[in-house]
DOPABA-672753 format. One record per residue (C-alpha): x, y, z; residue in one letter. Coordinates in nm, 2 decimals. Layout:
X  Y  Z  A
...
***
This chain:
4.98  18.52  9.66  X
5.29  18.43  9.86  X
5.59  18.65  9.83  X
5.95  18.58  9.94  X
6.15  18.88  10.04  X
6.53  18.91  10.09  X
6.69  19.24  10.21  X
6.38  19.44  10.11  X
6.35  19.29  9.76  X
6.08  19.04  9.64  X
6.29  18.75  9.52  X
6.00  18.51  9.44  X
5.63  18.48  9.44  X
5.37  18.21  9.36  X
5.01  18.14  9.43  X
4.92  18.01  9.78  X
4.86  17.64  9.80  X
4.50  17.52  9.85  X
4.62  17.22  10.06  X
4.60  17.30  10.43  X
4.89  17.19  10.65  X
5.09  17.05  10.35  X
5.43  17.15  10.22  X
5.44  17.27  9.87  X
5.76  17.35  9.68  X
5.80  17.52  9.34  X
6.06  17.30  9.16  X
6.21  17.62  9.01  X
6.31  17.73  9.37  X
6.50  17.40  9.43  X
6.87  17.34  9.37  X
6.93  17.14  9.05  X
7.04  16.82  9.23  X
6.71  16.83  9.43  X
6.50  16.87  9.11  X
6.65  16.55  8.97  X
6.49  16.36  9.26  X
6.15  16.43  9.11  X
6.25  16.25  8.79  X
6.33  15.92  8.96  X
6.09  15.64  8.88  X
6.12  15.26  8.95  X
6.15  15.20  8.58  X
6.44  15.44  8.55  X
6.62  15.29  8.84  X
6.58  14.94  8.71  X
6.71  15.06  8.37  X
7.01  15.21  8.54  X
7.07  14.87  8.71  X
7.03  14.68  8.39  X
7.29  14.90  8.23  X
7.54  14.77  8.48  X
7.42  14.41  8.42  X
7.12  14.17  8.45  X
7.20  14.07  8.81  X
7.22  14.43  8.92  X
6.89  14.51  8.75  X
6.73  14.21  8.93  X
6.87  14.33  9.26  X
6.73  14.68  9.20  X
6.39  14.53  9.11  X
6.39  14.32  9.43  X
6.48  14.61  9.65  X
6.20  14.82  9.50  X
5.95  14.54  9.55  X
6.06  14.47  9.91  X
5.91  14.80  10.03  X
5.54  14.88  10.04  X
5.61  15.20  9.83  X
5.90  15.18  9.59  X
6.00  15.54  9.68  X
6.11  15.41  10.02  X
6.38  15.21  9.85  X
6.52  15.49  9.63  X
6.80  15.59  9.86  X
6.91  15.23  9.91  X
6.90  15.17  9.53  X
7.10  15.48  9.46  X
7.35  15.37  9.72  X
7.38  15.04  9.55  X
7.43  15.20  9.21  X
7.69  15.43  9.36  X
7.90  15.13  9.46  X
8.01  15.10  9.10  X
8.20  15.43  9.12  X
8.41  15.28  9.41  X
8.44  14.92  9.29  X
8.36  14.92  8.92  X
8.06  14.79  8.73  X
8.21  14.44  8.68  X
8.26  14.38  9.05  X
7.92  14.52  9.14  X
7.76  14.29  8.88  X
7.94  13.99  9.03  X
7.84  14.08  9.38  X
7.48  14.12  9.28  X
7.49  13.78  9.12  X
7.63  13.63  9.45  X
7.36  13.82  9.65  X
7.09  13.68  9.43  X
7.23  13.33  9.47  X
7.20  13.36  9.85  X
6.86  13.54  9.82  X
7.00  13.85  9.98  X
6.94  14.14  9.74  X
7.04  14.40  10.00  X
7.27  14.70  9.96  X
7.45  14.63  10.29  X
7.51  14.27  10.20  X
7.65  14.36  9.86  X
7.87  14.64  10.00  X
8.00  14.38  10.25  X
8.08  14.14  9.97  X
8.27  14.40  9.78  X
8.46  14.54  10.08  X
8.58  14.19  10.17  X
8.64  14.08  9.81  X
8.38  13.80  9.83  X
8.23  13.89  9.49  X
8.47  13.64  9.32  X
8.38  13.33  9.54  X
8.30  13.02  9.36  X
7.93  12.93  9.41  X
7.81  12.57  9.46  X
7.63  12.43  9.16  X
7.33  12.33  9.36  X
7.23  12.45  9.70  X
7.05  12.13  9.80  X
7.18  11.84  9.59  X
7.55  11.88  9.66  X
7.75  11.92  9.98  X
7.94  12.24  10.04  X
8.32  12.18  10.01  X
8.37  12.28  10.37  X
8.14  12.00  10.49  X
8.25  11.73  10.25  X
8.45  11.53  10.50  X
8.28  11.26  10.69  X
8.24  11.29  11.06  X
8.03  11.10  11.31  X
7.85  11.42  11.42  X
7.76  11.53  11.07  X
7.43  11.36  10.98  X
7.33  11.54  10.66  X
6.99  11.66  10.54  X
6.85  11.31  10.50  X
6.86  11.26  10.88  X
6.59  11.52  10.94  X
6.33  11.41  10.69  X
***
């Protein structure tokens, strides 16, 4: 039995863990906000993302799949979801849509889009078939993708 004492009084006790050299924590001894951490699951985080919008849900799913263990992405996902408090759910959803278009489902990329108001940019219809408007003008040094094939 392990007993925790404070100023001469026993404030908690619990059975000793059988796991050598491992930390064990009784959830009742943890602050409330730390206890909630144990209830996070990939499904719950994806559901929270889907509540914001389908693109946000897909970004959350991509972030979780990008790590060997989904738990390693929890903080980044929670950081992404917290962006809606600062920018609103509509802007976060638009930024996630843009991030998916550019195959960059990353919290930092999305935060950068939001900070610089790039979430409302008009996306090209097709990434391969059509030229980007900035490169539409003809110039002798611009050869186009057909030159390299």
